[in-house]
C-alpha positions, 0 to 999 in steps of 0.5 A: 507572437515573439518579440523582435530582437534589438535590431529586427530582421525582415520576416521571411515571406509566408507561403502557407500560413498553416505550415510555416507559422512563425516560431514563438520564443520563450516568454521573457522572464523577469531578470533576463536582459531587456526586462525591468527586473533585469535593469534593477539587477544591473543597477544593483550590481553597479551600485554595490560595486561602485560603493565598495570601490569608493570605500576601498579607494578612500583608505590610504593603505589598501595598496599595501595588500595584494588582495585589496588591490585585486578587489579594486581591480575586480570591482572596477571591471564589475562596475564598468560591465554592469553600467554598460549592460544597464545602458543596453537594458535601458535602450531595449526597454525604451525601444520596447525590444527584447534581448533574446538573440542567442549571440547577445545572450551568449555575450551577456552570459560570458561576461557575467560569468567572468565578472561574477567569478572575479568579484567572488574571488576578490571578495573572498580574498579580501574577507580573509585578509580582513579577518587576518588583520582584525582577529589574528593580528588584533591590529584594527586600531592602526588599520581601517578594518571597518572600511575593509569590512564594508567594502568586502560586504558590498563586493559580496552584495554585488556578487549576489546581484550578478549571480541571478543574471548569470544563471538566468542568461545561462539557462536561457542559452542552454534551453535553446 
């Protein structure tokens, strides 16, 4: 039997049980919204984005580089999105409901796609600037290269945690 969505609707009356059997949805795959592994992925996304954001904003000279400002903006959006969806996952787990409604999955897919693209682009841009400062200018003594590298690595880790969420949601949406 399938699980009801977060806000269940009344079941249609059954006139003939043999001909009108309720449709059974695909089994919940761990990592999808409303599953314990999905919650772990959301918490990892949030944790890595929050650490990268904190490390980057504690440096005094990050606003002087556009790529670092872009990284802070993208990670702010990523951490907010992941935190909100972690709350939704916690709610779904507490009330024992699955989140396999096509509108909900579509919203999650769209949001994960946008935030993962922004996070990946910002991490790549920041990695390029970090390499430029450290290797090409040999100017790490005056800059916070280790902090920039740490924030960039955490941004990539956040993107690695967002990618499975996006792919599982997209696959679930496409297989309907």
